[in-house]
SERO-4910 file (N, C-alpha, C, O; in steps of 0.05 Angstrom, whole numbers):
BEGIN
 pado doro    nc1    nc2    nc3   cac1   cac2   cac3    cc1    cc2    cc3    oc1    oc2    oc3
  Met    A     17    -24      0      0      0      0     18     25      0     40     25      9
  Leu    A      6     47    -11     20     72    -10     18     85     17     -3     83     30
  Ser    A     39     99     25     38    114     50     23    140     45     18    148     23
  Arg    A     15    154     67      2    180     64     20    199     49     11    215     33
  Ala    A     46    198     55     65    216     42     66    210     12     69    229     -4
  Gln    A     65    185      4     66    178    -24     40    186    -39     41    195    -62
  Ile    A     17    183    -26     -8    192    -38     -7    222    -42    -16    232    -62
  Asp    A      3    237    -22      6    266    -25     25    273    -47     21    293    -61
  His    A     47    258    -50     66    263    -71     53    260    -99     58    276   -116
  Tyr    A     37    240   -102     22    235   -127      4    259   -132      2    269   -155
  Ala    A    -11    268   -112    -29    290   -116    -14    316   -123    -24    332   -139
  Glu    A      9    320   -111     24    345   -115     40    345   -141     40    365   -155
  His    A     53    322   -147     72    321   -169     61    306   -193     73    308   -215
  Gly    A     40    290   -190     29    275   -213     41    247   -217     33    234   -236
  Tyr    A     59    239   -200     71    212   -203     81    204   -176     84    220   -157
  Val    A     87    178   -173     99    168   -149    114    142   -155    105    127   -172
  Val    A    136    137   -142    150    111   -144    147     98   -117    160    106    -97
  Pro    A    129     78   -115    123     66    -89    145     47    -79    163     39    -94
  Asp    A    142     39    -54    160     19    -42    148     -8    -50    136    -22    -33
  Phe    A    152    -16    -74    139    -40    -85    158    -52   -106    170    -38   -122
  Arg    A    159    -78   -106    173    -93   -127    155   -115   -138    142   -129   -122
  Val    A    154   -117   -164    140   -140   -176    153   -165   -167    178   -168   -170
  Pro    A    138   -185   -157    151   -210   -149    167   -223   -171    159   -221   -195
  Gln    A    189   -235   -164    208   -245   -184    195   -264   -204    201   -263   -227
  Ala    A    177   -282   -194    164   -301   -212    146   -287   -232    145   -295   -256
  Val    A    132   -266   -223    115   -251   -241    132   -236   -261    126   -235   -285
  Leu    A    153   -223   -251    171   -208   -269    183   -225   -290    185   -217   -313
  Gln    A    191   -249   -283    202   -268   -303    182   -275   -324    188   -278   -347
  Ala    A    157   -279   -315    135   -286   -334    130   -263   -353    127   -267   -377
  Ile    A    130   -238   -343    126   -215   -360    149   -213   -380    145   -207   -403
  Asp    A    174   -217   -370    198   -216   -387    195   -235   -410    199   -227   -433
  Glu    A    188   -260   -404    187   -280   -425    163   -275   -444    165   -279   -468
  His    A    141   -265   -433    117   -260   -449    122   -237   -469    115   -240   -492
  Thr    A    135   -216   -460    140   -193   -477    162   -200   -498    161   -192   -521
  Ala    A    182   -215   -489    203   -224   -508    192   -241   -530    200   -238   -553
  Ala    A    173   -259   -523    161   -276   -544    144   -259   -563    144   -265   -587
  Leu    A    130   -239   -553    114   -222   -570    132   -207   -590    125   -206   -614
  Ile    A    153   -195   -581    171   -180   -598    184   -198   -619    189   -190   -642
  Glu    A    191   -222   -610    203   -241   -629    184   -248   -651    191   -250   -675
  Ala    A    158   -252   -644    138   -259   -664    129   -235   -680    122   -238   -704
  Arg    A    130   -211   -668    121   -187   -682    143   -166   -680    140   -146   -665
  Pro    A    165   -168   -695    188   -150   -692    181   -121   -698    195   -103   -690
  Glu    A    159   -116   -713    151    -89   -719    141    -74   -694    138    -50   -694
  Leu    A    136    -89   -672    127    -78   -647    150    -73   -627    146    -68   -604
  Arg    A    175    -75   -637    198    -74   -619    200    -49   -603    210    -50   -580
  Asp    A    192    -26   -614    194     -1   -599    168      6   -584    169     17   -562
  Asn    A    145     -1   -595    120      6   -583     98    -12   -592     92    -14   -616
  Cys    A     86    -26   -573     62    -41   -578     40    -26   -563     38    -29   -538
  Pro    A     24    -10   -577      5      7   -563    -20     -6   -551    -35      6   -537
  Ala    A    -24    -32   -558    -48    -45   -549    -42    -75   -544    -49    -92   -560
  Leu    A    -30    -80   -521    -22   -108   -515    -46   -127   -514    -44   -150   -522
  Leu    A    -68   -117   -503    -91   -134   -499   -103   -143   -526   -115   -164   -528
  Arg    A    -99   -127   -547   -109   -135   -573    -90   -154   -586    -98   -168   -606
  Glu    A    -66   -156   -577    -47   -177   -586    -51   -203   -571    -50   -224   -582
  Asp    A    -55   -200   -544    -57   -224   -527    -70   -216   -501    -59   -202   -485
  Met    A    -95   -226   -497   -110   -219   -473    -96   -230   -448   -103   -222   -425
  Gly    A    -78   -249   -451    -64   -260   -429    -48   -240   -413    -42   -245   -389
  Phe    A    -41   -217   -425    -26   -197   -410    -42   -185   -387    -31   -175   -368
  Ala    A    -69   -187   -388    -86   -176   -367    -81   -189   -340    -86   -177   -319
  Gln    A    -71   -214   -340    -67   -228   -315    -48   -213   -296    -50   -216   -272
  Tyr    A    -29   -198   -308     -9   -186   -291    -20   -162   -274     -7   -154   -255
  Cys    A    -44   -153   -282    -56   -132   -266    -65   -142   -239    -69   -126   -220
  Gln    A    -68   -168   -236    -77   -180   -211    -53   -187   -193    -57   -199   -172
  Thr    A    -29   -178   -200     -6   -181   -183    -12   -168   -156    -19   -145   -155
  Pro    A    -10   -183   -134    -17   -172   -108     -4   -144   -103     20   -141   -105
  Gly    A    -20   -125    -96    -11    -98    -89    -17    -78   -110    -21    -54   -103
  Ile    A    -17    -85   -136    -20    -65   -157    -48    -51   -156    -49    -27   -156
  Leu    A    -69    -67   -155    -95    -54   -154   -101    -41   -127   -115    -21   -126
  Asp    A    -88    -51   -106    -91    -38    -80    -80     -9    -81    -92      9    -70
  Met    A    -56     -6    -93    -44     20    -95    -61     38   -113    -66     61   -107
  Ala    A    -70     28   -136    -86     43   -154   -112     53   -141   -120     76   -145
  Ala    A   -124     36   -125   -149     43   -111   -145     66    -92   -164     82    -88
  Gln    A   -122     69    -81   -116     91    -63   -116    118    -78   -119    139    -66
  Leu    A   -111    116   -105   -109    140   -121   -133    147   -137   -140    170   -142
  Ile    A   -148    126   -147   -170    131   -165   -197    119   -155   -217    121   -168
  Gly    A   -196    106   -131   -221     95   -120   -223     65   -124   -206     53   -138
  Pro    A   -242     53   -111   -244     23   -110   -255      9   -134   -252    -15   -137
  Asp    A   -268     24   -153   -280     12   -176   -262     17   -200   -260     40   -210
  Ile    A   -249     -4   -210   -227     -1   -229   -231    -18   -254   -238    -41   -253
  Ala    A   -227     -5   -277   -228    -19   -303   -200    -17   -316   -187      4   -315
  Leu    A   -192    -38   -329   -168    -38   -346   -177    -34   -375   -192    -50   -386
  Trp    A   -169    -12   -387   -178     -6   -414   -156     -9   -435   -161     -8   -459
  Asn    A   -131    -12   -425   -109    -16   -444    -84    -24   -429    -81    -18   -406
  Met    A    -66    -37   -443    -38    -41   -435    -21    -36   -459    -30    -40   -482
  Ser    A      4    -28   -454     22    -23   -476     50    -31   -468     56    -35   -445
  Leu    A     67    -34   -488     95    -41   -484    113    -23   -500    110    -19   -524
  Phe    A    132    -10   -486    152      6   -499    178     -9   -497    191    -10   -476
  Gly    A    186    -21   -520    208    -40   -520    236    -27   -519    254    -38   -507
  Lys    A    239     -5   -532    264     12   -533    289     -6   -533    303     -7   -513
  Pro    A    295    -19   -555    318    -37   -556    345    -21   -555    345      3   -558
  Ala    A    366    -35   -549    392    -23   -547    401    -11   -573    394    -20   -595
  His    A    417     10   -571    431     24   -593    413     42   -610    422     63   -618
  Asn    A    388     34   -616    372     51   -633    342     51   -625    324     52   -641
  Gly    A    338     51   -598    311     53   -588    299     80   -592    313    100   -588
  Lys    A    275     82   -600    263    108   -608    255    125   -583    250    114   -561
  Ala    A    255    151   -587    246    170   -567    216    170   -566    202    163   -585
  Thr    A    205    177   -542    177    183   -539    174    213   -536    186    224   -517
  Pro    A    159    227   -553    157    256   -551    143    265   -526    128    250   -513
  Trp    A    148    290   -518    134    301   -495    104    302   -502     96    311   -523
  His    A     88    292   -484     59    290   -489     44    287   -462     56    283   -441
  Gln    A     18    289   -464      0    281   -442    -16    257   -452    -27    258   -474
  Asp    A    -19    237   -436    -33    213   -444    -62    219   -453    -72    208   -472
  Gly    A    -74    238   -439   -102    245   -444   -108    255   -472   -131    255   -481
  Glu    A    -87    265   -486    -90    274   -513   -100    252   -531   -113    257   -552
  Tyr    A    -94    227   -525   -100    204   -542   -126    190   -534   -137    176   -551
  Trp    A   -135    193   -509   -153    174   -498   -183    182   -498   -188    205   -491
  Pro    A   -201    165   -507   -230    171   -508   -244    165   -482   -262    149   -481
  Ile    A   -236    179   -461   -248    174   -434   -259    200   -424   -246    221   -425
  Arg    A   -284    199   -414   -298    223   -404   -313    216   -378   -329    197   -378
  Pro    A   -309    231   -356   -288    251   -353   -261    237   -354   -258    214   -347
  Leu    A   -241    252   -363   -214    242   -368   -201    234   -341   -196    252   -325
  Ala    A   -196    209   -337   -184    200   -312   -171    172   -317   -185    154   -326
  Thr    A   -146    170   -310   -132    144   -311   -106    146   -295    -93    166   -295
  Cys    A   -100    124   -281    -74    121   -268    -59    101   -285    -68     78   -288
  Thr    A    -36    108   -294    -18     89   -309      2     77   -291     17     91   -277
  Val    A      3     51   -290     24     36   -275     45     28   -296     40     14   -315
  Trp    A     69     38   -291     92     34   -310    111     14   -296    123     20   -275
  Ile    A    115     -9   -308    131    -31   -297    158    -32   -312    158    -35   -336
  Ala    A    180    -31   -297    206    -33   -309    213    -63   -312    219    -77   -293
  Ile    A    213    -72   -337    221   -100   -342    251   -102   -343    263   -123   -336
  Asp    A    264    -81   -351    293    -78   -349    299    -53   -332    282    -37   -327
  Asp    A    324    -50   -324    332    -25   -311    326     -2   -330    331     -4   -354
  Ser    A    315     19   -319    308     42   -335    324     66   -324    319     75   -302
  Thr    A    343     76   -340    362     96   -330    364    119   -350    353    118   -372
  Val    A    377    140   -341    382    163   -360    397    153   -384    391    162   -407
  Glu    A    415    134   -381    432    124   -403    415    111   -424    421    115   -448
  Asn    A    395     95   -417    380     81   -437    352     92   -442    335     79   -454
  Gly    A    347    117   -434    322    130   -441    299    127   -422    277    119   -431
  Cys    A    304    132   -397    282    129   -377    260    149   -381    263    169   -395
  Leu    A    238    145   -367    216    163   -367    224    190   -355    239    191   -335
  Arg    A    215    212   -367    220    239   -357    194    253   -353    176    250   -370
  Val    A    190    268   -332    165    281   -326    169    310   -319    190    318   -310
  Ile    A    148    325   -322    147    353   -313    129    353   -288    105    351   -289
  Lys    A    142    355   -265    128    353   -239    106    374   -237    110    397   -244
  Gly    A     83    365   -228     60    383   -223     45    392   -248     26    408   -245
  Ser    A     53    383   -271     40    392   -296     12    381   -299     -2    389   -318
  His    A      3    364   -281    -24    352   -282    -45    369   -267    -69    365   -270
  Arg    A    -35    388   -250    -53    398   -229    -76    415   -240    -97    415   -227
  Asp    A    -73    428   -262    -96    444   -272   -115    428   -289   -135    438   -299
  Lys    A   -109    401   -292   -127    383   -307   -135    394   -334   -158    395   -341
  Arg    A   -115    403   -349   -119    415   -375   -101    401   -395    -77    396   -390
  Leu    A   -112    396   -419    -95    385   -441    -83    408   -455    -96    426   -466
  Ala    A    -56    409   -456    -42    430   -470    -42    424   -500    -52    403   -508
  Lys    A    -33    443   -516    -34    440   -545    -13    421   -555     11    423   -549
  His    A    -22    402   -572     -5    383   -585     -5    387   -615    -23    401   -625
  Arg    A     15    376   -628     16    376   -657     21    348   -667     33    332   -652
  His    A     12    342   -691     17    316   -702     45    315   -714     53    331   -730
  Asn    A     61    295   -705     88    291   -715     91    262   -723     95    245   -706
  Pro    A     90    257   -749     91    229   -759    119    217   -761    122    196   -774
  Ser    A    139    230   -749    166    221   -752    170    191   -745    159    182   -725
  Ser    A    184    177   -761    189    148   -756    210    144   -733    215    122   -725
  Asp    A    221    166   -723    240    165   -701    226    166   -674    240    165   -653
  Leu    A    200    168   -673    185    171   -649    166    147   -645    156    135   -664
  Thr    A    161    141   -619    142    119   -613    113    128   -615     95    111   -620
  Leu    A    108    154   -612     81    165   -613     80    188   -632    101    200   -639
  Ser    A     56    195   -641     54    215   -663     43    242   -654     44    261   -669
  Glu    A     33    244   -629     22    270   -620     43    282   -600     49    269   -580
  Glu    A     52    306   -606     74    318   -591     66    346   -581     54    361   -595
  Leu    A     73    351   -556     67    377   -544     82    399   -558    106    396   -565
  Leu    A     69    422   -562     84    446   -572    104    454   -551     98    453   -527
  Ser    A    127    463   -559    149    469   -541    142    491   -521    152    492   -499
  Gly    A    125    510   -530    117    532   -513     98    525   -491     91    542   -474
  Glu    A     88    500   -490     69    491   -471     81    482   -444     66    477   -425
  Phe    A    107    478   -443    120    469   -419    149    477   -419    160    486   -439
  Asp    A    162    474   -396    190    482   -392    207    457   -388    207    445   -367
  Glu    A    221    448   -409    236    423   -408    258    424   -387    267    403   -378
  Ser    A    267    448   -380    288    450   -360    279    440   -332    295    435   -315
  Gln    A    252    437   -329    241    428   -304    237    397   -304    226    387   -285
  Ala    A    247    384   -324    243    355   -326    257    340   -304    279    347   -296
  Val    A    244    319   -295    255    301   -274    257    273   -286    238    263   -298
  Asn    A    280    260   -282    284    232   -292    273    212   -272    278    214   -248
  Ile    A    257    193   -282    246    172   -264    262    146   -270    255    131   -287
  Glu    A    284    143   -256    301    119   -259    290     97   -241    284    100   -218
  Leu    A    287     73   -253    276     50   -239    294     26   -243    306     22   -265
  Glu    A    296     10   -223    309    -16   -225    290    -36   -236    265    -33   -233
  Arg    A    300    -57   -248    283    -79   -258    264    -88   -236    272    -95   -214
  Gly    A    238    -88   -242    218    -97   -222    205    -74   -207    184    -79   -194
  Gln    A    216    -50   -208    203    -28   -195    181    -17   -213    180    -23   -237
  Val    A    163     -1   -201    141     11   -217    139     41   -210    148     49   -189
  Ser    A    127     55   -228    119     83   -222     90     85   -230     80     70   -247
  Leu    A     76    104   -218     48    109   -225     45    139   -232     57    156   -219
  His    A     31    145   -254     28    173   -261      0    179   -271    -15    162   -280
  Asp    A     -7    205   -269    -33    215   -275    -37    220   -305    -18    224   -319
  Val    A    -62    219   -314    -69    222   -342    -61    249   -354    -56    251   -378
  Tyr    A    -59    270   -337    -52    296   -348    -22    303   -346    -13    323   -356
  Leu    A     -7    285   -333     22    291   -329     37    293   -355     34    275   -372
  Ile    A     53    314   -359     70    317   -383     94    299   -379    108    301   -359
  His    A    100    282   -399    122    264   -397    132    256   -425    118    260   -445
  Gly    A    155    243   -426    167    234   -451    192    219   -444    198    213   -420
  Ser    A    208    212   -464    234    199   -459    253    203   -482    244    207   -505
  Glu    A    279    201   -477    299    204   -497    303    178   -512    295    157   -502
  Pro    A    316    179   -536    322    153   -549    342    137   -533    356    147   -516
  Asn    A    344    112   -539    363     94   -526    386     89   -545    384     73   -564
  Cys    A    408    102   -540    432     98   -556    453     81   -542    475     77   -552
  Ser    A    445     71   -518    464     54   -502    463     25   -512    448     18   -530
  Gly    A    479      9   -499    479    -20   -506    460    -36   -489    461    -60   -489
  Lys    A    443    -22   -473    425    -35   -455    396    -31   -463    387     -9   -465
  Arg    A    381    -53   -466    353    -52   -473    337    -39   -450    346    -41   -427
  Arg    A    314    -27   -457    298    -14   -436    268    -19   -442    255     -3   -456
  Arg    A    257    -41   -432    229    -48   -436    213    -38   -412    220    -41   -389
  Gly    A    190    -25   -418    171    -17   -398    143    -25   -406    135    -20   -429
  Met    A    128    -38   -389    100    -46   -394     82    -29   -378     86    -25   -354
  Thr    A     60    -19   -390     41     -2   -376     14    -15   -373      6    -31   -390
  Met    A      1     -9   -351    -26    -16   -346    -42      9   -343    -35     27   -327
  Arg    A    -63     13   -359    -80     37   -359   -105     31   -343   -123     17   -352
  Leu    A   -107     42   -319   -128     36   -300   -146     60   -297   -137     82   -290
  Met    A   -172     56   -303   -192     78   -303   -212     74   -281   -222     52   -277
  Pro    A   -219     95   -266   -242     93   -247   -268     90   -263   -271    103   -284
  Thr    A   -285     72   -254   -310     67   -270   -330     90   -267   -352     88   -278
  Thr    A   -324    111   -252   -340    135   -253   -337    148   -280   -354    166   -287
  Ser    A   -317    141   -295   -313    151   -323   -323    131   -343   -327    107   -337
  Leu    A   -329    142   -367   -338    125   -389   -316    122   -410   -304    141   -418
  Tyr    A   -312     97   -418   -295     92   -441   -312     97   -466   -328     79   -473
  Asp    A   -310    120   -478   -329    129   -499   -321    119   -526   -304    130   -540
  Arg    A   -334     98   -535   -327     86   -561   -336    103   -584   -324    102   -606
  Asp    A   -357    118   -581   -366    136   -602   -345    158   -606   -338    164   -629
  Leu    A   -334    169   -585   -313    189   -587   -288    177   -600   -275    190   -616
  Ala    A   -282    152   -593   -259    139   -605   -262    136   -635   -243    140   -650
  Asn    A   -286    128   -644   -292    126   -672   -288    153   -686   -277    154   -708
  Gln    A   -299    174   -674   -296    201   -686   -267    209   -689   -259    219   -710
  Arg    A   -251    204   -669   -223    212   -670   -208    195   -691   -191    205   -705
  Phe    A   -215    170   -693   -203    153   -713   -207    164   -741   -189    164   -758
  Val    A   -231    173   -747   -238    184   -773   -224    211   -777   -213    216   -798
  Gln    A   -226    228   -757   -215    255   -759   -185    255   -762   -174    271   -778
  Arg    A   -171    238   -747   -142    238   -747   -130    219   -767   -106    219   -771
  Gly    A   -147    202   -779   -136    182   -797   -115    164   -784    -95    158   -796
  Gly    A   -121    156   -759   -103    140   -743    -99    112   -754   -114    102   -771
  Lys    A    -79     98   -743    -73     71   -751    -88     51   -735    -91     28   -742
  Met    A    -99     60   -712   -113     41   -694   -138     54   -683   -138     76   -673
  Asn    A   -160     40   -686   -186     50   -676   -189     41   -647   -192     18   -641
  Met    A   -187     61   -629   -188     54   -600   -216     46   -591   -219     36   -569
  Ala    A   -236     49   -608   -263     40   -602   -263      9   -599   -282     -2   -587
  Glu    A   -243     -4   -611   -243    -33   -611   -227    -45   -587   -225    -69   -585
  His    A   -217    -27   -569   -203    -38   -546   -221    -54   -528   -243    -45   -522
  Pro    A   -212    -77   -519   -227    -91   -498   -223    -77   -471   -200    -72   -464
  Val    A   -244    -72   -457   -243    -60   -430   -252    -81   -410   -273    -93   -414
  Leu    A   -237    -85   -389   -242   -105   -369   -248    -92   -342   -234    -74   -333
  Leu    A   -269   -101   -329   -275    -93   -302   -258   -110   -283   -262   -134   -281
  Leu    A   -239    -97   -269   -221   -112   -252   -230   -113   -223   -224   -132   -208
  Arg    A   -244    -92   -214   -251    -90   -186   -276    -72   -183   -277    -51   -195
  Gly    A   -295    -81   -166   -318    -64   -161   -340    -66   -182   -344    -87   -193
  Val    A   -353    -44   -186   -376    -43   -205   -373    -19   -224   -356     -2   -220
  Asp    A   -389    -19   -245   -389      3   -264   -405     26   -253   -430     27   -255
  Arg    A   -392     46   -242   -405     68   -228   -420     87   -247   -441     98   -240
  Cys    A   -410     90   -272   -423    108   -291   -446     93   -304   -465    106   -315
  Gly    A   -446     67   -304   -468     51   -314   -470     49   -345   -490     39   -355
  Arg    A   -449     59   -359   -451     59   -388   -427     45   -402   -426     44   -427
  Asn    A   -408     35   -387   -385     22   -399   -393     -6   -409   -411    -19   -398
  Thr    A   -380    -14   -431   -384    -41   -442   -358    -56   -438   -336    -47   -447
  Phe    A   -359    -78   -424   -336    -93   -416   -332   -118   -432   -352   -130   -442
  Phe    A   -307   -126   -435   -301   -150   -449   -308   -174   -432   -304   -174   -408
  Ser    A   -320   -194   -445   -326   -219   -431   -311   -242   -446   -311   -242   -471
  Pro    A   -298   -260   -432   -285   -282   -446   -303   -298   -464   -294   -312   -483
  Ala    A   -330   -296   -459   -349   -310   -476   -355   -296   -502   -367   -306   -520
  Ala    A   -345   -270   -504   -351   -254   -528   -325   -249   -543   -303   -250   -531
  Pro    A   -326   -244   -569   -302   -238   -584   -289   -212   -575   -303   -194   -567
  Ala    A   -263   -210   -576   -249   -186   -568   -254   -164   -588   -244   -142   -586
***
């Protein structure tokens, strides 16, 4: 569980690194699972934006003891998993992730998500760790982004440089098995990996069910932006509690993904 000081840190700064380690057996399973995916789908080596659409088996890792308990302290007891992703960032030529806010991409209203970021490898300044602008989440506003289709980036929506002060960036260095949690509005990104050390990070996107995963909005954005992936097709799973907004549609193993 998070301490009172850690909960306050998340509220003040938009992220927290808890006193938590993924159990070794679970971490090894994640390591092998992600390695097998990248071997089978090498085009996903830098970024797999929708792990659940590749393999629903990844959802099992959300039930790792402690993860949902920590998330519940930040977003409430009723929790849905609406996406997982993998940032593979291989050695020597791993791509950068542009400065952005997660909420710029996501069809959730009201906009609310806690992202759990799991370090499958050590994540350091040398190999392109996560960087954040502390406190940039507090006004709950999406800053202006621009479309950047560069093949050197893992994502295509990038914050305008005048929207934040990069000199205020903080590096979130994690050892293998550590996690960080961050808010949907937090400004963050990462540098390319030019080192000889791989840097894989797996994310869990956890939404309070007081919010709606708006599939109509996802469809509209897909058409307007001409995106490569229609987020309306994401499977959403109820992990804990009930659907408080009463309008979410959840994936059932008995139904097609």
